[in-house]
DRENVEXZA-95102 format. One record per residue (C-alpha): y, x, z; residue number from 0; chain. Coordinates in steps of 0.5 Angstrom, whole numbers, plus 500, padded with zeros to 3 digits. Layout:
# residues N
+-----+-----+-----+-----+-----+
!   y !   x !   z ! seq ! mol !
+-----+-----+-----+-----+-----+
!   Y !   X !   Z ! NUM !   A !
...
+-----+-----+-----+-----+-----+
//
This chain:
# residues 413
+-----+-----+-----+-----+-----+
!   y !   x !   z ! seq ! mol !
+-----+-----+-----+-----+-----+
! 664 ! 898 ! 883 !   0 !   A !
! 661 ! 902 ! 889 !   1 !   A !
! 656 ! 908 ! 889 !   2 !   A !
! 651 ! 904 ! 892 !   3 !   A !
! 651 ! 898 ! 887 !   4 !   A !
! 651 ! 904 ! 881 !   5 !   A !
! 645 ! 906 ! 884 !   6 !   A !
! 641 ! 899 ! 884 !   7 !   A !
! 643 ! 898 ! 877 !   8 !   A !
! 641 ! 905 ! 875 !   9 !   A !
! 634 ! 903 ! 878 !  10 !   A !
! 633 ! 897 ! 874 !  11 !   A !
! 636 ! 901 ! 868 !  12 !   A !
! 630 ! 906 ! 868 !  13 !   A !
! 624 ! 901 ! 867 !  14 !   A !
! 620 ! 902 ! 862 !  15 !   A !
! 618 ! 895 ! 860 !  16 !   A !
! 623 ! 890 ! 856 !  17 !   A !
! 621 ! 883 ! 854 !  18 !   A !
! 624 ! 879 ! 848 !  19 !   A !
! 621 ! 872 ! 845 !  20 !   A !
! 617 ! 872 ! 839 !  21 !   A !
! 623 ! 869 ! 835 !  22 !   A !
! 627 ! 874 ! 837 !  23 !   A !
! 623 ! 879 ! 835 !  24 !   A !
! 622 ! 876 ! 828 !  25 !   A !
! 629 ! 875 ! 827 !  26 !   A !
! 634 ! 879 ! 823 !  27 !   A !
! 638 ! 884 ! 827 !  28 !   A !
! 644 ! 887 ! 823 !  29 !   A !
! 645 ! 893 ! 827 !  30 !   A !
! 644 ! 901 ! 827 !  31 !   A !
! 640 ! 906 ! 831 !  32 !   A !
! 645 ! 906 ! 836 !  33 !   A !
! 646 ! 899 ! 836 !  34 !   A !
! 638 ! 898 ! 837 !  35 !   A !
! 638 ! 903 ! 843 !  36 !   A !
! 644 ! 900 ! 846 !  37 !   A !
! 641 ! 893 ! 846 !  38 !   A !
! 634 ! 896 ! 849 !  39 !   A !
! 638 ! 899 ! 855 !  40 !   A !
! 641 ! 892 ! 856 !  41 !   A !
! 634 ! 889 ! 856 !  42 !   A !
! 631 ! 894 ! 861 !  43 !   A !
! 636 ! 891 ! 866 !  44 !   A !
! 634 ! 884 ! 866 !  45 !   A !
! 629 ! 881 ! 870 !  46 !   A !
! 627 ! 875 ! 865 !  47 !   A !
! 623 ! 868 ! 867 !  48 !   A !
! 616 ! 869 ! 865 !  49 !   A !
! 613 ! 863 ! 868 !  50 !   A !
! 614 ! 857 ! 872 !  51 !   A !
! 611 ! 861 ! 878 !  52 !   A !
! 616 ! 867 ! 878 !  53 !   A !
! 619 ! 868 ! 884 !  54 !   A !
! 623 ! 874 ! 882 !  55 !   A !
! 628 ! 873 ! 876 !  56 !   A !
! 635 ! 873 ! 874 !  57 !   A !
! 638 ! 866 ! 874 !  58 !   A !
! 644 ! 868 ! 870 !  59 !   A !
! 646 ! 874 ! 865 !  60 !   A !
! 650 ! 879 ! 870 !  61 !   A !
! 654 ! 885 ! 868 !  62 !   A !
! 650 ! 891 ! 867 !  63 !   A !
! 652 ! 898 ! 868 !  64 !   A !
! 649 ! 904 ! 865 !  65 !   A !
! 652 ! 911 ! 868 !  66 !   A !
! 654 ! 917 ! 864 !  67 !   A !
! 649 ! 921 ! 866 !  68 !   A !
! 643 ! 916 ! 864 !  69 !   A !
! 647 ! 915 ! 857 !  70 !   A !
! 646 ! 923 ! 857 !  71 !   A !
! 640 ! 923 ! 859 !  72 !   A !
! 637 ! 917 ! 854 !  73 !   A !
! 641 ! 920 ! 848 !  74 !   A !
! 639 ! 927 ! 849 !  75 !   A !
! 646 ! 930 ! 850 !  76 !   A !
! 654 ! 928 ! 850 !  77 !   A !
! 655 ! 928 ! 843 !  78 !   A !
! 654 ! 921 ! 843 !  79 !   A !
! 660 ! 920 ! 846 !  80 !   A !
! 664 ! 921 ! 840 !  81 !   A !
! 660 ! 916 ! 836 !  82 !   A !
! 659 ! 911 ! 842 !  83 !   A !
! 666 ! 907 ! 841 !  84 !   A !
! 665 ! 905 ! 833 !  85 !   A !
! 657 ! 904 ! 835 !  86 !   A !
! 659 ! 899 ! 840 !  87 !   A !
! 664 ! 896 ! 836 !  88 !   A !
! 659 ! 895 ! 830 !  89 !   A !
! 654 ! 892 ! 835 !  90 !   A !
! 659 ! 887 ! 838 !  91 !   A !
! 661 ! 884 ! 831 !  92 !   A !
! 653 ! 885 ! 829 !  93 !   A !
! 649 ! 878 ! 829 !  94 !   A !
! 642 ! 876 ! 830 !  95 !   A !
! 640 ! 871 ! 825 !  96 !   A !
! 634 ! 866 ! 826 !  97 !   A !
! 631 ! 862 ! 820 !  98 !   A !
! 630 ! 855 ! 821 !  99 !   A !
! 623 ! 852 ! 819 ! 100 !   A !
! 627 ! 846 ! 815 ! 101 !   A !
! 631 ! 852 ! 811 ! 102 !   A !
! 637 ! 852 ! 815 ! 103 !   A !
! 639 ! 858 ! 820 ! 104 !   A !
! 642 ! 860 ! 826 ! 105 !   A !
! 647 ! 866 ! 827 ! 106 !   A !
! 649 ! 869 ! 834 ! 107 !   A !
! 653 ! 875 ! 837 ! 108 !   A !
! 649 ! 879 ! 842 ! 109 !   A !
! 654 ! 881 ! 847 ! 110 !   A !
! 660 ! 878 ! 851 ! 111 !   A !
! 662 ! 884 ! 853 ! 112 !   A !
! 662 ! 891 ! 852 ! 113 !   A !
! 666 ! 897 ! 856 ! 114 !   A !
! 666 ! 904 ! 857 ! 115 !   A !
! 669 ! 908 ! 862 ! 116 !   A !
! 670 ! 915 ! 862 ! 117 !   A !
! 666 ! 919 ! 867 ! 118 !   A !
! 663 ! 912 ! 869 ! 119 !   A !
! 659 ! 909 ! 864 ! 120 !   A !
! 658 ! 903 ! 860 ! 121 !   A !
! 658 ! 896 ! 862 ! 122 !   A !
! 655 ! 890 ! 858 ! 123 !   A !
! 654 ! 883 ! 858 ! 124 !   A !
! 650 ! 879 ! 854 ! 125 !   A !
! 652 ! 872 ! 850 ! 126 !   A !
! 650 ! 867 ! 854 ! 127 !   A !
! 647 ! 863 ! 848 ! 128 !   A !
! 641 ! 868 ! 848 ! 129 !   A !
! 638 ! 865 ! 854 ! 130 !   A !
! 632 ! 862 ! 851 ! 131 !   A !
! 630 ! 869 ! 847 ! 132 !   A !
! 632 ! 874 ! 853 ! 133 !   A !
! 632 ! 871 ! 860 ! 134 !   A !
! 629 ! 864 ! 860 ! 135 !   A !
! 622 ! 867 ! 856 ! 136 !   A !
! 618 ! 862 ! 860 ! 137 !   A !
! 621 ! 856 ! 856 ! 138 !   A !
! 620 ! 860 ! 849 ! 139 !   A !
! 614 ! 860 ! 844 ! 140 !   A !
! 611 ! 866 ! 847 ! 141 !   A !
! 614 ! 873 ! 848 ! 142 !   A !
! 613 ! 880 ! 847 ! 143 !   A !
! 612 ! 886 ! 852 ! 144 !   A !
! 615 ! 893 ! 849 ! 145 !   A !
! 614 ! 900 ! 852 ! 146 !   A !
! 622 ! 903 ! 851 ! 147 !   A !
! 620 ! 910 ! 851 ! 148 !   A !
! 616 ! 909 ! 845 ! 149 !   A !
! 621 ! 905 ! 841 ! 150 !   A !
! 627 ! 911 ! 844 ! 151 !   A !
! 622 ! 917 ! 841 ! 152 !   A !
! 624 ! 913 ! 834 ! 153 !   A !
! 630 ! 915 ! 829 ! 154 !   A !
! 629 ! 910 ! 824 ! 155 !   A !
! 631 ! 903 ! 825 ! 156 !   A !
! 625 ! 901 ! 820 ! 157 !   A !
! 620 ! 904 ! 825 ! 158 !   A !
! 623 ! 901 ! 831 ! 159 !   A !
! 623 ! 894 ! 827 ! 160 !   A !
! 616 ! 896 ! 824 ! 161 !   A !
! 613 ! 897 ! 831 ! 162 !   A !
! 616 ! 891 ! 834 ! 163 !   A !
! 613 ! 886 ! 829 ! 164 !   A !
! 606 ! 889 ! 830 ! 165 !   A !
! 606 ! 889 ! 837 ! 166 !   A !
! 608 ! 882 ! 837 ! 167 !   A !
! 600 ! 881 ! 836 ! 168 !   A !
! 598 ! 885 ! 841 ! 169 !   A !
! 595 ! 880 ! 846 ! 170 !   A !
! 591 ! 876 ! 841 ! 171 !   A !
! 584 ! 877 ! 844 ! 172 !   A !
! 580 ! 880 ! 838 ! 173 !   A !
! 585 ! 885 ! 837 ! 174 !   A !
! 585 ! 888 ! 845 ! 175 !   A !
! 578 ! 888 ! 845 ! 176 !   A !
! 578 ! 892 ! 839 ! 177 !   A !
! 583 ! 896 ! 841 ! 178 !   A !
! 587 ! 895 ! 834 ! 179 !   A !
! 592 ! 890 ! 832 ! 180 !   A !
! 593 ! 887 ! 825 ! 181 !   A !
! 598 ! 883 ! 822 ! 182 !   A !
! 600 ! 881 ! 815 ! 183 !   A !
! 607 ! 881 ! 813 ! 184 !   A !
! 610 ! 879 ! 806 ! 185 !   A !
! 615 ! 883 ! 802 ! 186 !   A !
! 621 ! 877 ! 804 ! 187 !   A !
! 619 ! 877 ! 811 ! 188 !   A !
! 619 ! 885 ! 811 ! 189 !   A !
! 625 ! 884 ! 808 ! 190 !   A !
! 629 ! 879 ! 813 ! 191 !   A !
! 626 ! 883 ! 819 ! 192 !   A !
! 628 ! 889 ! 817 ! 193 !   A !
! 635 ! 888 ! 815 ! 194 !   A !
! 633 ! 891 ! 808 ! 195 !   A !
! 640 ! 891 ! 804 ! 196 !   A !
! 640 ! 885 ! 798 ! 197 !   A !
! 638 ! 888 ! 792 ! 198 !   A !
! 635 ! 895 ! 795 ! 199 !   A !
! 629 ! 898 ! 793 ! 200 !   A !
! 628 ! 892 ! 788 ! 201 !   A !
! 627 ! 896 ! 782 ! 202 !   A !
! 621 ! 899 ! 784 ! 203 !   A !
! 615 ! 897 ! 789 ! 204 !   A !
! 614 ! 905 ! 790 ! 205 !   A !
! 621 ! 906 ! 793 ! 206 !   A !
! 620 ! 900 ! 798 ! 207 !   A !
! 614 ! 903 ! 800 ! 208 !   A !
! 616 ! 910 ! 801 ! 209 !   A !
! 623 ! 908 ! 804 ! 210 !   A !
! 622 ! 902 ! 808 ! 211 !   A !
! 614 ! 903 ! 810 ! 212 !   A !
! 611 ! 910 ! 809 ! 213 !   A !
! 617 ! 915 ! 812 ! 214 !   A !
! 618 ! 910 ! 818 ! 215 !   A !
! 610 ! 909 ! 819 ! 216 !   A !
! 609 ! 917 ! 819 ! 217 !   A !
! 615 ! 917 ! 824 ! 218 !   A !
! 611 ! 912 ! 828 ! 219 !   A !
! 604 ! 916 ! 828 ! 220 !   A !
! 607 ! 923 ! 829 ! 221 !   A !
! 612 ! 921 ! 835 ! 222 !   A !
! 608 ! 915 ! 838 ! 223 !   A !
! 601 ! 915 ! 840 ! 224 !   A !
! 600 ! 909 ! 836 ! 225 !   A !
! 597 ! 910 ! 829 ! 226 !   A !
! 599 ! 905 ! 823 ! 227 !   A !
! 596 ! 904 ! 816 ! 228 !   A !
! 597 ! 898 ! 811 ! 229 !   A !
! 594 ! 895 ! 805 ! 230 !   A !
! 597 ! 892 ! 799 ! 231 !   A !
! 596 ! 885 ! 798 ! 232 !   A !
! 597 ! 883 ! 790 ! 233 !   A !
! 597 ! 876 ! 787 ! 234 !   A !
! 595 ! 879 ! 780 ! 235 !   A !
! 598 ! 885 ! 779 ! 236 !   A !
! 604 ! 883 ! 783 ! 237 !   A !
! 605 ! 886 ! 790 ! 238 !   A !
! 607 ! 880 ! 795 ! 239 !   A !
! 605 ! 882 ! 802 ! 240 !   A !
! 602 ! 888 ! 806 ! 241 !   A !
! 596 ! 888 ! 811 ! 242 !   A !
! 598 ! 893 ! 817 ! 243 !   A !
! 593 ! 895 ! 822 ! 244 !   A !
! 595 ! 899 ! 828 ! 245 !   A !
! 590 ! 903 ! 832 ! 246 !   A !
! 592 ! 903 ! 840 ! 247 !   A !
! 586 ! 907 ! 843 ! 248 !   A !
! 590 ! 913 ! 844 ! 249 !   A !
! 596 ! 909 ! 848 ! 250 !   A !
! 594 ! 910 ! 856 ! 251 !   A !
! 592 ! 904 ! 860 ! 252 !   A !
! 597 ! 905 ! 865 ! 253 !   A !
! 602 ! 904 ! 859 ! 254 !   A !
! 599 ! 898 ! 856 ! 255 !   A !
! 598 ! 895 ! 864 ! 256 !   A !
! 606 ! 897 ! 864 ! 257 !   A !
! 606 ! 902 ! 869 ! 258 !   A !
! 611 ! 908 ! 868 ! 259 !   A !
! 607 ! 914 ! 866 ! 260 !   A !
! 606 ! 921 ! 868 ! 261 !   A !
! 609 ! 925 ! 863 ! 262 !   A !
! 607 ! 931 ! 868 ! 263 !   A !
! 600 ! 931 ! 865 ! 264 !   A !
! 598 ! 938 ! 863 ! 265 !   A !
! 596 ! 939 ! 855 ! 266 !   A !
! 591 ! 944 ! 857 ! 267 !   A !
! 587 ! 940 ! 862 ! 268 !   A !
! 588 ! 934 ! 857 ! 269 !   A !
! 584 ! 939 ! 852 ! 270 !   A !
! 579 ! 941 ! 856 ! 271 !   A !
! 578 ! 934 ! 858 ! 272 !   A !
! 576 ! 933 ! 851 ! 273 !   A !
! 571 ! 939 ! 852 ! 274 !   A !
! 574 ! 945 ! 850 ! 275 !   A !
! 573 ! 951 ! 854 ! 276 !   A !
! 579 ! 954 ! 858 ! 277 !   A !
! 581 ! 960 ! 853 ! 278 !   A !
! 580 ! 955 ! 847 ! 279 !   A !
! 585 ! 950 ! 850 ! 280 !   A !
! 589 ! 956 ! 851 ! 281 !   A !
! 589 ! 958 ! 844 ! 282 !   A !
! 590 ! 951 ! 841 ! 283 !   A !
! 596 ! 950 ! 845 ! 284 !   A !
! 599 ! 956 ! 843 ! 285 !   A !
! 599 ! 953 ! 836 ! 286 !   A !
! 604 ! 947 ! 838 ! 287 !   A !
! 611 ! 947 ! 840 ! 288 !   A !
! 610 ! 944 ! 847 ! 289 !   A !
! 607 ! 939 ! 851 ! 290 !   A !
! 609 ! 933 ! 847 ! 291 !   A !
! 608 ! 936 ! 840 ! 292 !   A !
! 600 ! 938 ! 843 ! 293 !   A !
! 599 ! 930 ! 845 ! 294 !   A !
! 601 ! 927 ! 839 ! 295 !   A !
! 597 ! 932 ! 835 ! 296 !   A !
! 591 ! 931 ! 839 ! 297 !   A !
! 592 ! 923 ! 838 ! 298 !   A !
! 593 ! 924 ! 830 ! 299 !   A !
! 586 ! 928 ! 831 ! 300 !   A !
! 582 ! 923 ! 834 ! 301 !   A !
! 585 ! 918 ! 830 ! 302 !   A !
! 582 ! 922 ! 824 ! 303 !   A !
! 576 ! 923 ! 826 ! 304 !   A !
! 574 ! 916 ! 828 ! 305 !   A !
! 576 ! 915 ! 820 ! 306 !   A !
! 571 ! 919 ! 817 ! 307 !   A !
! 566 ! 916 ! 812 ! 308 !   A !
! 560 ! 922 ! 814 ! 309 !   A !
! 558 ! 924 ! 821 ! 310 !   A !
! 562 ! 930 ! 823 ! 311 !   A !
! 556 ! 935 ! 826 ! 312 !   A !
! 561 ! 939 ! 830 ! 313 !   A !
! 566 ! 934 ! 832 ! 314 !   A !
! 570 ! 939 ! 837 ! 315 !   A !
! 571 ! 944 ! 831 ! 316 !   A !
! 573 ! 938 ! 827 ! 317 !   A !
! 579 ! 937 ! 833 ! 318 !   A !
! 581 ! 944 ! 834 ! 319 !   A !
! 582 ! 945 ! 827 ! 320 !   A !
! 586 ! 938 ! 826 ! 321 !   A !
! 590 ! 939 ! 832 ! 322 !   A !
! 592 ! 947 ! 830 ! 323 !   A !
! 594 ! 945 ! 823 ! 324 !   A !
! 597 ! 939 ! 825 ! 325 !   A !
! 594 ! 935 ! 820 ! 326 !   A !
! 598 ! 928 ! 818 ! 327 !   A !
! 596 ! 921 ! 817 ! 328 !   A !
! 599 ! 918 ! 810 ! 329 !   A !
! 598 ! 910 ! 812 ! 330 !   A !
! 591 ! 910 ! 809 ! 331 !   A !
! 584 ! 909 ! 814 ! 332 !   A !
! 580 ! 914 ! 810 ! 333 !   A !
! 585 ! 919 ! 808 ! 334 !   A !
! 587 ! 926 ! 812 ! 335 !   A !
! 592 ! 931 ! 809 ! 336 !   A !
! 591 ! 938 ! 811 ! 337 !   A !
! 595 ! 944 ! 810 ! 338 !   A !
! 588 ! 947 ! 808 ! 339 !   A !
! 587 ! 946 ! 800 ! 340 !   A !
! 579 ! 946 ! 801 ! 341 !   A !
! 575 ! 939 ! 800 ! 342 !   A !
! 574 ! 934 ! 806 ! 343 !   A !
! 567 ! 936 ! 807 ! 344 !   A !
! 567 ! 943 ! 804 ! 345 !   A !
! 570 ! 945 ! 811 ! 346 !   A !
! 566 ! 949 ! 816 ! 347 !   A !
! 566 ! 946 ! 823 ! 348 !   A !
! 562 ! 951 ! 827 ! 349 !   A !
! 565 ! 954 ! 833 ! 350 !   A !
! 559 ! 958 ! 837 ! 351 !   A !
! 565 ! 959 ! 842 ! 352 !   A !
! 566 ! 951 ! 844 ! 353 !   A !
! 561 ! 947 ! 848 ! 354 !   A !
! 559 ! 940 ! 845 ! 355 !   A !
! 564 ! 934 ! 847 ! 356 !   A !
! 562 ! 930 ! 853 ! 357 !   A !
! 565 ! 924 ! 852 ! 358 !   A !
! 565 ! 919 ! 859 ! 359 !   A !
! 567 ! 912 ! 857 ! 360 !   A !
! 568 ! 907 ! 852 ! 361 !   A !
! 575 ! 903 ! 853 ! 362 !   A !
! 574 ! 896 ! 852 ! 363 !   A !
! 581 ! 892 ! 852 ! 364 !   A !
! 584 ! 895 ! 859 ! 365 !   A !
! 577 ! 896 ! 862 ! 366 !   A !
! 572 ! 903 ! 861 ! 367 !   A !
! 565 ! 903 ! 860 ! 368 !   A !
! 561 ! 909 ! 861 ! 369 !   A !
! 558 ! 912 ! 855 ! 370 !   A !
! 551 ! 912 ! 858 ! 371 !   A !
! 552 ! 904 ! 859 ! 372 !   A !
! 554 ! 903 ! 852 ! 373 !   A !
! 549 ! 907 ! 848 ! 374 !   A !
! 543 ! 903 ! 852 ! 375 !   A !
! 547 ! 896 ! 850 ! 376 !   A !
! 548 ! 898 ! 843 ! 377 !   A !
! 540 ! 900 ! 842 ! 378 !   A !
! 538 ! 894 ! 845 ! 379 !   A !
! 542 ! 890 ! 840 ! 380 !   A !
! 540 ! 894 ! 834 ! 381 !   A !
! 533 ! 893 ! 837 ! 382 !   A !
! 534 ! 886 ! 838 ! 383 !   A !
! 531 ! 886 ! 845 ! 384 !   A !
! 534 ! 883 ! 851 ! 385 !   A !
! 540 ! 880 ! 847 ! 386 !   A !
! 541 ! 875 ! 853 ! 387 !   A !
! 542 ! 880 ! 858 ! 388 !   A !
! 547 ! 884 ! 854 ! 389 !   A !
! 551 ! 878 ! 852 ! 390 !   A !
! 552 ! 877 ! 860 ! 391 !   A !
! 554 ! 884 ! 861 ! 392 !   A !
! 559 ! 884 ! 855 ! 393 !   A !
! 562 ! 878 ! 858 ! 394 !   A !
! 565 ! 882 ! 864 ! 395 !   A !
! 569 ! 886 ! 858 ! 396 !   A !
! 571 ! 879 ! 854 ! 397 !   A !
! 567 ! 882 ! 848 ! 398 !   A !
! 562 ! 878 ! 844 ! 399 !   A !
! 556 ! 883 ! 841 ! 400 !   A !
! 559 ! 883 ! 834 ! 401 !   A !
! 565 ! 885 ! 837 ! 402 !   A !
! 562 ! 890 ! 841 ! 403 !   A !
! 558 ! 893 ! 835 ! 404 !   A !
! 564 ! 894 ! 831 ! 405 !   A !
! 567 ! 897 ! 837 ! 406 !   A !
! 561 ! 903 ! 837 ! 407 !   A !
! 561 ! 904 ! 830 ! 408 !   A !
! 568 ! 905 ! 830 ! 409 !   A !
! 567 ! 910 ! 836 ! 410 !   A !
! 561 ! 913 ! 833 ! 411 !   A !
! 556 ! 911 ! 838 ! 412 !   A !
+-----+-----+-----+-----+-----+
//
């Protein structure tokens, strides 16, 4: 393969967005973490056909090439080379299992070819029978777009699959408007889709929740801008399903729209945009282990602030302590774990050095509404005045008055 073609293929592989049909999202994928990553690398090099109007798409599966330098960049170091061959063998033998509505099933292998050449790279080609699930998506029962950089942040296969399953519902209109996603999954659906070994964690529900849900969700909340929590669904005393909620308000708009984000954002500038002085921002940043850690702490702190039952008088003081002490989420909407042993409402949030926060806009789906406008709208709604004009104004944002009220309540307006 010529160098020119290598460069061309490398450019394709480095795109952030990948696509899967919804049946493939829900299928049972029987492979490990490295298998997931190789699978996602393959998807990044494809141009699936998304609609009848598409002009640029891959008519057939082609052999794709991932240079050694790209593999090293994506996996972090060269240690993966020792695991690459056994991982590829496991992945080549692995199957994707689809359950049929009539009680039957369909099994596929993923790849027709996996070949690694030292100092050159990995060649791969998907199995042709998977065309409807990966390539000809306009013919499938819907498809899901995923940002692969967040999937690559995760080290648990359960976390990867949970993120995929919940994001499958991201384009439902009410969820987009409220910047949250809701999905109910039964225990049987979770066991199937997450490839939980037969009989594993069957003795106690606590073990199932810890290892299949709580630990993976903790990783999602810590390493991505998504915040996930869940509630149990019971029949009598028996847990039969879980209601998942994922907050997406901290996901950058450019990520939702599918553009490559700018990782050069300065954590200091981000803290200042929240209302901190430069001196305070410098002090807070020193408590973090780096830029990405700082971003993760800020995401969690903002999510925790929106979930307080009682209004927080000094929101900036709350955020500062939450970021500096790296408070964690435990999967419940009103719960916060702080390193301090003091109670939730007994903490002193006063800090004379810091000015009050200066929010600029309320994000509604992909659009932003100035806070000044949002406050006027919500005041008219609560006073029952000019509702027709308010409703006309909200049409631009594709939300109803009720949805707008709920969103303002969630944001403390």
